[in-house]
C-alpha positions in Angstrom: 11.8 74.3 -28.3 13.1 77.7 -27.1 11.8 80.7 -29.1 12.3 84.0 -27.1 9.1 83.5 -25.2 9.5 86.7 -23.4 9.7 88.6 -26.5 7.0 86.7 -28.0 4.5 87.3 -25.2 5.2 91.0 -25.0 4.6 91.2 -28.7 1.5 89.2 -28.7 -0.3 91.0 -26.1 1.1 94.7 -27.1 2.4 95.3 -23.5 5.8 97.2 -22.7 7.7 99.5 -24.8 9.4 96.9 -26.9 6.0 95.6 -28.2 4.6 99.1 -28.6 7.6 100.1 -31.0 7.7 96.9 -33.1 4.9 97.0 -35.8 6.3 94.6 -38.5 4.0 92.0 -40.1 5.3 89.3 -38.3 4.3 91.1 -35.0 0.7 91.4 -36.5 0.6 87.8 -37.2 1.5 86.8 -33.7 -1.1 89.1 -32.4 -3.8 87.6 -34.8 -2.9 83.9 -34.5 -1.5 83.6 -31.0 -3.6 85.7 -28.6 -6.2 83.1 -28.2 -3.4 80.4 -27.5 -1.9 82.7 -24.6 -5.3 83.1 -23.0 -6.2 79.3 -23.6 -3.0 77.9 -22.2 -1.6 80.7 -19.7 -4.6 82.7 -18.7 -3.9 84.5 -15.5 0.0 84.8 -15.6 1.7 87.8 -15.8 2.6 88.5 -19.4 6.3 89.1 -19.0 6.8 86.5 -16.4 9.0 83.3 -16.4 5.6 81.3 -15.7 4.5 82.3 -19.2 7.7 81.4 -20.9 7.5 78.0 -19.1 3.9 77.6 -20.1 4.5 78.3 -23.8 7.5 76.0 -23.9 5.4 73.2 -22.3 2.5 73.6 -24.6 4.2 74.4 -28.0 3.0 71.2 -29.5 -0.7 72.0 -28.4 -0.6 75.7 -29.9 -2.8 76.4 -33.0 -1.2 75.7 -36.4 -1.5 79.5 -37.2 0.2 80.4 -34.2 3.1 77.9 -34.6 3.5 79.1 -37.9 3.8 82.8 -36.9 6.0 82.0 -34.2 8.6 80.4 -36.6 8.2 83.3 -39.0 8.8 85.9 -36.2 11.8 84.0 -35.0 13.4 83.6 -38.6 12.8 87.3 -39.0 14.4 88.3 -35.6 17.5 86.0 -36.1 18.2 87.6 -39.3 18.8 90.9 -37.6 
């Protein structure tokens, strides 16, 4: 399941200019529900790296239910614009 992991990762940890500008409720939900999953499954990887993208794609089914829901909501909102 591809879901714009690079944007997702930047959003979750608040790194980069794009993440700093976006303060939507969906972004806040990603921070709240997915930061732990980022640390659990992809710890030590550079946040905006291809390795993190691969890590999230590989572990999508293992992510917490709250994180999976936040990702789906975030993607629906991003795809509308």
